N, C-alpha and C positions, 0 to 999 in steps of 0.2 A: 547474405546470411540467412534470409528468409526466402522460402520457396515461392511464395505468392504475395501479391499486394492485397491488402485488406483495408476496409474502412477503419480509420483511427479516430480517437476522440481528442478534441482540442482542449487540453487541460488549462491552458492560459485563458481561453474564453470562458470556461467553466468557473475559474477562479474569479475573474472580473465580474461575472454574473452573480456569484455568491456574495462577493464583497459588496457590490452595489445594492443587492437585495436587502442587505443588513445596514445600509446607510453608512458604511465605513469608507474613509479615505485610505489611500495607500499608506499614509503615515500612521493612521490609527491601527490598521492591520499590522503594520511593521512593529509597532509597540507591543501589540498583543501576542505576536508570534515570535518576537525576538529576531526577526529578519530585517534586513535593510530595505528602505523604500525602493532603492535602485534594483535590488535583487527581485523584489516583487514585480516591479515594472517590467523587468526583462522576462520574467515568467509569463506575465499577462500578454506580452507582445510576441510570445513564441520565440524569443531570442535565446532562451536557455531552457533545458529540461530539468525539473526539480527531482531531487532524490526521493526515495520512499520516506525517509525520516523527515525531510522537509515537508512533504505532503501531510504527514502525521501532525507536524507542528501547526500547519495552516488549518487542518481540520479541527484541531483542538481550539485554536483561536477563533474560528468561525462557528464552533459548537455544532459541527456536522460530522457524520461518519466519513471516513476517508474516501469511500466510494461515491460520495456526492460529486467527486471530480470525474468519476468514470460512468456515472449513472446513465443507464439506458432504460427508458420506460418500456416495460414488456409485460404482457399478460402472463400470469403464473400458471403452471401446470404440475400435475402429479407425476407425469412422465415427460422427460425432456430429451429430445434427440437433436443433435446439432452436427451438421456437416462441418468439416474442418475449415472450409472457406467462409463459414457463417459465424465464426467466433467473434466475440467482442474483443478488439485489440487496442491496447493503450501503450504507446511507446513512452519510455522514461529514460533518464540518463543512462546510456550504455546498455539498454536492454529493452525487452518487450514483454508486456503482461498480456495474457490471453485468458479470458473467461471460458469456463467449460460448462456453462449452463446454470450456475447458481443464481444469476439474475433473472432466470425464468422459472425457477423451481420453487415449489411451495414448502419444501422441507428445510430442516435445520443443518444443512451441510453446504459448504462453498468450496468447490475445487477450482484451481486455476493453474496455469502453466507459465513458467518464466524462462525466457531465453536471455542469458547474460553474457555480454561481451567481456573480454579481458579488462579487468579493472573495475567492473561493475560492483556496486555494493548498495546496501539499503540506506546508507548515510551514516553520519557520525553519532547520531543519537539512537539509543535503543527503542524498540517498539514494545507496547503491551496492548493486549485486547482481551476480550472475554473468550471463554471456550478452550478448545484444544487445537494444537497445530501439528500436522503431520507433513513431512516432506521426504521425498525420495529423489536422489540424484540419478539422472538418466544418462548424463554425458558430462565429461569434464570433472572439475573439482569444485565443491561448494563447502565453504567454511561457515559454520553456524556458531555463534556465541550466545549461550543461554546463562544468564546470571553470572557472567564472568568466566564461565568454563567453555572452552572451544572444542568443537567437534568437526573433524574433517571428513566430509562425505565424498566417496568415490562412486563411480557408476554401480548402482544396485544397493548402495547403503541408504538407510533411512533413519529418521529421527522423529520422535513423538514426544511432545511435552505440553504442559499447561501453559496456555498463551498469556496468562497473567504474569509470568516470569519475563523479565526484561530480555529481549533478544534482538539480534541483528545478524546479517549474513553478507557474504562477499564471494565473488568468483576468485578462488584461491589459485587458479592455474593460469596458463598462458594460452588457453584455447577457449572456445565458446562453451558455456555451461548450460545445460537444460535440466530443469527440475519440475516435478509435479508437487503441488501443495494442496492440502485439504484442510479446511478449517471447519470445526464442528462444535456441537455442544454450546451454542450461544445462549446467553442469558435471556430469560423470558422478557417479552416486551420490546426487543430490539429489531423485530421484523427481519429475521435472518434470510428469508427468501428474497429480500430486496437488495441486500448488501453482500459484497464479497468479503470485506473486512469490516471491523467495527472500530468506532472511535476509541482511542486508548484512554486509560485513566490519565488525568492531567499530571504530567511529570516534566514539563518544560522548565528550563532554567529560570525563566521569568516567574513561573508560578511557584517554584520552590523558594525563590527569593521573597515572593509575596507572603508565602506561608511562614517563612522565617520571621518576617516583620511582624506578622500577627502574633506569633508566639512570644516575640520580645515584648 
């Protein structure tokens, strides 16, 4: 599916490092994220690839931006030129995420490229983050759901929306989907030159339950 091999990031290793740095056991992180200890162990040992929504839940539980899992320390520049083979690449469940320079850029814009196999999706839980989100479908079919409304993107179609709205996506076809994403307009103080995506507002089921208990 991919034309060349490229260095990838071990998300399981990053998860274990972040968890231990916070003094959390697998069970403690499981309680905070709503995932099972076995599922977390499988991710940490590289036996399974987490979905995007699972990464959001883990980032929320660990109180870190989602790109803490992808983080590559790099010097920031006002001009960034990256050869195709030098992109930061992160495989996830049935897909590949490729950074397009946001991790090395000083500005408030974060572009990335997704390659999605048949059946790939962002996960069962919607995502929210600050700023704005733009996506253009380059190949295949990409279905986006924003605040419950579905949009089917064919090659050349684009979608632009406020990223504070709950959203998720999936490959809606039976072939590989390629899409270009651009996140922009991040909130001040979030260091947008360092992260591709930002930690979402807390909206996990466990947090909603906790909030309901407080209101009661």
